[in-house]
PyMOL Python script that loads the backbone (N, CA, C, O; Angstrom):
from pymol import cmd

cmd.read_pdbstr("""\
ATOM      1  N   MET A   1      20.755 -29.213  18.090  1.00  0.00           N
ATOM      2  CA  MET A   1      20.882 -29.429  16.077  1.00  0.00           C
ATOM      3  C   MET A   1      19.579 -28.849  16.207  1.00  0.00           C
ATOM      4  O   MET A   1      18.718 -29.168  17.027  1.00  0.00           O
ATOM      5  N   LEU A   2      19.499 -27.741  15.098  1.00  0.00           N
ATOM      6  CA  LEU A   2      18.388 -27.185  14.059  1.00  0.00           C
ATOM      7  C   LEU A   2      17.811 -28.267  13.344  1.00  0.00           C
ATOM      8  O   LEU A   2      18.402 -29.125  12.688  1.00  0.00           O
ATOM      9  N   ASP A   3      16.563 -28.131  13.548  1.00  0.00           N
ATOM     10  CA  ASP A   3      15.187 -29.010  12.992  1.00  0.00           C
ATOM     11  C   ASP A   3      14.598 -27.912  12.081  1.00  0.00           C
ATOM     12  O   ASP A   3      13.707 -27.136  12.428  1.00  0.00           O
ATOM     13  N   LEU A   4      15.416 -27.949  10.442  1.00  0.00           N
ATOM     14  CA  LEU A   4      14.743 -26.979   9.936  1.00  0.00           C
ATOM     15  C   LEU A   4      13.258 -27.744   9.124  1.00  0.00           C
ATOM     16  O   LEU A   4      12.650 -27.192   8.207  1.00  0.00           O
ATOM     17  N   ASP A   5      12.834 -29.308   9.802  1.00  0.00           N
ATOM     18  CA  ASP A   5      11.336 -29.231   8.874  1.00  0.00           C
ATOM     19  C   ASP A   5      10.147 -29.092  10.148  1.00  0.00           C
ATOM     20  O   ASP A   5       8.972 -29.459  10.142  1.00  0.00           O
ATOM     21  N   TYR A   6      10.656 -28.661  10.832  1.00  0.00           N
ATOM     22  CA  TYR A   6       9.967 -28.104  12.086  1.00  0.00           C
ATOM     23  C   TYR A   6       8.719 -27.178  11.822  1.00  0.00           C
ATOM     24  O   TYR A   6       8.860 -26.234  11.045  1.00  0.00           O
ATOM     25  N   HIS A   7       7.751 -27.356  12.308  1.00  0.00           N
ATOM     26  CA  HIS A   7       6.497 -26.503  11.718  1.00  0.00           C
ATOM     27  C   HIS A   7       5.875 -26.023  13.037  1.00  0.00           C
ATOM     28  O   HIS A   7       5.631 -26.865  13.902  1.00  0.00           O
ATOM     29  N   ASP A   8       5.679 -25.098  13.188  1.00  0.00           N
ATOM     30  CA  ASP A   8       4.851 -24.550  14.403  1.00  0.00           C
ATOM     31  C   ASP A   8       3.507 -24.690  14.211  1.00  0.00           C
ATOM     32  O   ASP A   8       2.942 -24.041  13.331  1.00  0.00           O
ATOM     33  N   PRO A   9       2.866 -25.523  14.984  1.00  0.00           N
ATOM     34  CA  PRO A   9       1.365 -25.836  15.157  1.00  0.00           C
ATOM     35  C   PRO A   9       0.459 -24.437  15.324  1.00  0.00           C
ATOM     36  O   PRO A   9      -0.738 -24.391  15.039  1.00  0.00           O
ATOM     37  N   PHE A  10       1.080 -23.530  15.734  1.00  0.00           N
ATOM     38  CA  PHE A  10       0.428 -22.116  16.132  1.00  0.00           C
ATOM     39  C   PHE A  10       0.649 -20.710  15.264  1.00  0.00           C
ATOM     40  O   PHE A  10       1.525 -19.875  15.485  1.00  0.00           O
ATOM     41  N   SER A  11      -0.033 -20.676  14.562  1.00  0.00           N
ATOM     42  CA  SER A  11       0.619 -19.431  13.757  1.00  0.00           C
ATOM     43  C   SER A  11       0.037 -18.071  13.858  1.00  0.00           C
ATOM     44  O   SER A  11      -1.148 -18.355  13.679  1.00  0.00           O
ATOM     45  N   LEU A  12       0.061 -17.064  13.987  1.00  0.00           N
ATOM     46  CA  LEU A  12      -0.621 -15.786  14.600  1.00  0.00           C
ATOM     47  C   LEU A  12      -1.601 -15.352  12.770  1.00  0.00           C
ATOM     48  O   LEU A  12      -2.547 -14.565  12.736  1.00  0.00           O
ATOM     49  N   SER A  13      -1.217 -15.865  11.876  1.00  0.00           N
ATOM     50  CA  SER A  13      -1.864 -15.504  10.898  1.00  0.00           C
ATOM     51  C   SER A  13      -3.584 -16.503  10.564  1.00  0.00           C
ATOM     52  O   SER A  13      -4.461 -16.347   9.714  1.00  0.00           O
ATOM     53  N   ASP A  14      -3.387 -17.658  11.895  1.00  0.00           N
ATOM     54  CA  ASP A  14      -4.775 -18.140  12.258  1.00  0.00           C
ATOM     55  C   ASP A  14      -5.091 -17.438  13.294  1.00  0.00           C
ATOM     56  O   ASP A  14      -4.939 -18.099  14.321  1.00  0.00           O
ATOM     57  N   ALA A  15      -5.419 -16.516  13.454  1.00  0.00           N
ATOM     58  CA  ALA A  15      -5.318 -15.805  15.092  1.00  0.00           C
ATOM     59  C   ALA A  15      -6.131 -14.889  14.686  1.00  0.00           C
ATOM     60  O   ALA A  15      -6.050 -14.828  13.459  1.00  0.00           O
ATOM     61  N   THR A  16      -7.055 -13.964  15.198  1.00  0.00           N
ATOM     62  CA  THR A  16      -7.709 -12.892  14.952  1.00  0.00           C
ATOM     63  C   THR A  16      -7.496 -11.752  16.096  1.00  0.00           C
ATOM     64  O   THR A  16      -7.782 -11.827  17.291  1.00  0.00           O
ATOM     65  N   LEU A  17      -6.838 -10.543  15.288  1.00  0.00           N
ATOM     66  CA  LEU A  17      -6.575  -9.837  16.316  1.00  0.00           C
ATOM     67  C   LEU A  17      -7.645  -8.341  16.415  1.00  0.00           C
ATOM     68  O   LEU A  17      -7.687  -7.444  15.572  1.00  0.00           O
ATOM     69  N   LYS A  18      -8.341  -8.413  17.533  1.00  0.00           N
ATOM     70  CA  LYS A  18      -9.281  -7.373  17.830  1.00  0.00           C
ATOM     71  C   LYS A  18      -8.974  -6.120  18.233  1.00  0.00           C
ATOM     72  O   LYS A  18      -8.326  -6.034  19.276  1.00  0.00           O
ATOM     73  N   VAL A  19      -9.379  -4.800  17.483  1.00  0.00           N
ATOM     74  CA  VAL A  19      -9.134  -3.640  18.077  1.00  0.00           C
ATOM     75  C   VAL A  19     -10.268  -3.008  17.972  1.00  0.00           C
ATOM     76  O   VAL A  19     -11.357  -3.379  17.535  1.00  0.00           O
ATOM     77  N   PRO A  20      -9.762  -1.591  18.600  1.00  0.00           N
ATOM     78  CA  PRO A  20     -10.826  -0.754  18.575  1.00  0.00           C
ATOM     79  C   PRO A  20     -11.392  -0.385  17.146  1.00  0.00           C
ATOM     80  O   PRO A  20     -10.649  -0.283  16.169  1.00  0.00           O
ATOM     81  N   ALA A  21     -12.761  -0.190  17.090  1.00  0.00           N
ATOM     82  CA  ALA A  21     -13.325  -0.100  15.630  1.00  0.00           C
ATOM     83  C   ALA A  21     -12.924   0.918  14.795  1.00  0.00           C
ATOM     84  O   ALA A  21     -13.018   0.621  13.604  1.00  0.00           O
ATOM     85  N   GLU A  22     -12.507   2.026  15.033  1.00  0.00           N
ATOM     86  CA  GLU A  22     -11.863   3.438  14.368  1.00  0.00           C
ATOM     87  C   GLU A  22     -10.378   3.360  14.378  1.00  0.00           C
ATOM     88  O   GLU A  22      -9.671   4.299  14.011  1.00  0.00           O
ATOM     89  N   SER A  23      -9.749   1.797  14.965  1.00  0.00           N
ATOM     90  CA  SER A  23      -8.348   1.952  14.296  1.00  0.00           C
ATOM     91  C   SER A  23      -8.251   0.647  13.781  1.00  0.00           C
ATOM     92  O   SER A  23      -7.298  -0.058  14.113  1.00  0.00           O
ATOM     93  N   VAL A  24      -9.354   0.123  12.799  1.00  0.00           N
ATOM     94  CA  VAL A  24      -9.282  -1.361  12.204  1.00  0.00           C
ATOM     95  C   VAL A  24      -8.431  -1.157  11.042  1.00  0.00           C
ATOM     96  O   VAL A  24      -7.455  -1.827  10.703  1.00  0.00           O
ATOM     97  N   GLU A  25      -9.065   0.112  10.344  1.00  0.00           N
ATOM     98  CA  GLU A  25      -8.158   0.450   8.551  1.00  0.00           C
ATOM     99  C   GLU A  25      -6.667   0.812   9.213  1.00  0.00           C
ATOM    100  O   GLU A  25      -5.850   0.102   8.627  1.00  0.00           O
ATOM    101  N   ALA A  26      -6.076   1.551  10.099  1.00  0.00           N
ATOM    102  CA  ALA A  26      -4.607   1.811  10.578  1.00  0.00           C
ATOM    103  C   ALA A  26      -3.614   0.521  10.917  1.00  0.00           C
ATOM    104  O   ALA A  26      -2.395   0.408  10.787  1.00  0.00           O
ATOM    105  N   TYR A  27      -4.761  -0.533  11.468  1.00  0.00           N
ATOM    106  CA  TYR A  27      -3.844  -1.698  11.921  1.00  0.00           C
ATOM    107  C   TYR A  27      -3.561  -2.378  10.703  1.00  0.00           C
ATOM    108  O   TYR A  27      -2.421  -2.817  10.548  1.00  0.00           O
ATOM    109  N   LYS A  28      -4.643  -2.574   9.583  1.00  0.00           N
ATOM    110  CA  LYS A  28      -4.456  -3.304   8.404  1.00  0.00           C
ATOM    111  C   LYS A  28      -3.172  -2.589   7.596  1.00  0.00           C
ATOM    112  O   LYS A  28      -2.256  -3.125   6.972  1.00  0.00           O
ATOM    113  N   ALA A  29      -3.460  -1.162   7.850  1.00  0.00           N
ATOM    114  CA  ALA A  29      -2.349  -0.836   6.862  1.00  0.00           C
ATOM    115  C   ALA A  29      -0.756  -0.815   7.194  1.00  0.00           C
ATOM    116  O   ALA A  29       0.215  -0.457   6.527  1.00  0.00           O
ATOM    117  N   SER A  30      -0.917  -1.429   8.698  1.00  0.00           N
ATOM    118  CA  SER A  30       0.667  -1.347   9.482  1.00  0.00           C
ATOM    119  C   SER A  30       0.924  -2.743   9.228  1.00  0.00           C
ATOM    120  O   SER A  30       0.382  -3.593   8.522  1.00  0.00           O
ATOM    121  N   ASP A  31       2.275  -2.724  10.303  1.00  0.00           N
ATOM    122  CA  ASP A  31       3.161  -4.248  10.373  1.00  0.00           C
ATOM    123  C   ASP A  31       2.145  -5.040  10.719  1.00  0.00           C
ATOM    124  O   ASP A  31       2.018  -6.127  10.154  1.00  0.00           O
ATOM    125  N   TRP A  32       1.369  -4.682  11.577  1.00  0.00           N
ATOM    126  CA  TRP A  32       0.491  -5.961  12.324  1.00  0.00           C
ATOM    127  C   TRP A  32      -0.366  -6.660  11.202  1.00  0.00           C
ATOM    128  O   TRP A  32      -1.088  -7.642  11.378  1.00  0.00           O
ATOM    129  N   ALA A  33      -0.190  -6.080  10.184  1.00  0.00           N
ATOM    130  CA  ALA A  33      -1.001  -7.034   8.582  1.00  0.00           C
ATOM    131  C   ALA A  33      -0.215  -8.257   8.341  1.00  0.00           C
ATOM    132  O   ALA A  33      -0.605  -9.335   7.893  1.00  0.00           O
ATOM    133  N   ASP A  34       1.104  -7.851   8.766  1.00  0.00           N
ATOM    134  CA  ASP A  34       2.514  -8.774   8.622  1.00  0.00           C
ATOM    135  C   ASP A  34       2.321 -10.027   8.968  1.00  0.00           C
ATOM    136  O   ASP A  34       2.968 -10.921   8.423  1.00  0.00           O
ATOM    137  N   TYR A  35       1.284 -10.313  10.050  1.00  0.00           N
ATOM    138  CA  TYR A  35       1.295 -11.442  11.662  1.00  0.00           C
ATOM    139  C   TYR A  35       0.020 -11.730  11.368  1.00  0.00           C
ATOM    140  O   TYR A  35       0.020 -12.874  10.912  1.00  0.00           O
ATOM    141  N   PHE A  36      -1.268 -11.213  11.394  1.00  0.00           N
ATOM    142  CA  PHE A  36      -2.533 -11.679  11.307  1.00  0.00           C
ATOM    143  C   PHE A  36      -3.194 -11.082  10.051  1.00  0.00           C
ATOM    144  O   PHE A  36      -3.031 -10.030   9.433  1.00  0.00           O
ATOM    145  N   ASP A  37      -3.896 -12.009   9.925  1.00  0.00           N
ATOM    146  CA  ASP A  37      -4.717 -12.091   8.477  1.00  0.00           C
ATOM    147  C   ASP A  37      -6.211 -11.933   9.087  1.00  0.00           C
ATOM    148  O   ASP A  37      -7.110 -11.687   8.283  1.00  0.00           O
ATOM    149  N   ASN A  38      -6.483 -12.043  10.270  1.00  0.00           N
ATOM    150  CA  ASN A  38      -7.884 -11.028  10.588  1.00  0.00           C
ATOM    151  C   ASN A  38      -7.683 -10.296  11.452  1.00  0.00           C
ATOM    152  O   ASN A  38      -7.136 -10.607  12.510  1.00  0.00           O
ATOM    153  N   ILE A  39      -8.145  -9.043  11.111  1.00  0.00           N
ATOM    154  CA  ILE A  39      -7.962  -7.971  11.966  1.00  0.00           C
ATOM    155  C   ILE A  39      -9.325  -7.435  12.186  1.00  0.00           C
ATOM    156  O   ILE A  39      -9.739  -6.897  11.159  1.00  0.00           O
ATOM    157  N   VAL A  40     -10.350  -7.386  13.385  1.00  0.00           N
ATOM    158  CA  VAL A  40     -11.337  -7.000  13.343  1.00  0.00           C
ATOM    159  C   VAL A  40     -11.846  -6.237  14.292  1.00  0.00           C
ATOM    160  O   VAL A  40     -11.550  -6.683  15.400  1.00  0.00           O
ATOM    161  N   PRO A  41     -12.719  -4.926  14.349  1.00  0.00           N
ATOM    162  CA  PRO A  41     -13.323  -4.191  15.577  1.00  0.00           C
ATOM    163  C   PRO A  41     -13.670  -5.100  16.602  1.00  0.00           C
ATOM    164  O   PRO A  41     -14.290  -6.136  16.363  1.00  0.00           O
ATOM    165  N   LEU A  42     -13.217  -4.686  17.991  1.00  0.00           N
ATOM    166  CA  LEU A  42     -13.986  -5.110  18.907  1.00  0.00           C
ATOM    167  C   LEU A  42     -15.497  -5.371  19.083  1.00  0.00           C
ATOM    168  O   LEU A  42     -16.253  -4.507  18.638  1.00  0.00           O
ATOM    169  N   ASP A  43     -16.085  -6.574  19.743  1.00  0.00           N
ATOM    170  CA  ASP A  43     -17.438  -6.483  19.922  1.00  0.00           C
ATOM    171  C   ASP A  43     -17.827  -5.289  20.699  1.00  0.00           C
ATOM    172  O   ASP A  43     -19.013  -5.071  20.943  1.00  0.00           O
TER     173      ASP A  43
END
""", "prot")
cmd.dss("prot")
cmd.show_as("cartoon", "prot")
cmd.util.cbc("prot")
cmd.orient("prot")
């Protein structure tokens, strides 16, 4: 039976995607931004 009230406690939108600094804007403009609210350069 499918539980339609189920809420996944882990969401990628809460996670941070670290990418090469020169690629941050490209990732933010891509489909990755649909999944990650936080796209930042690698340290």
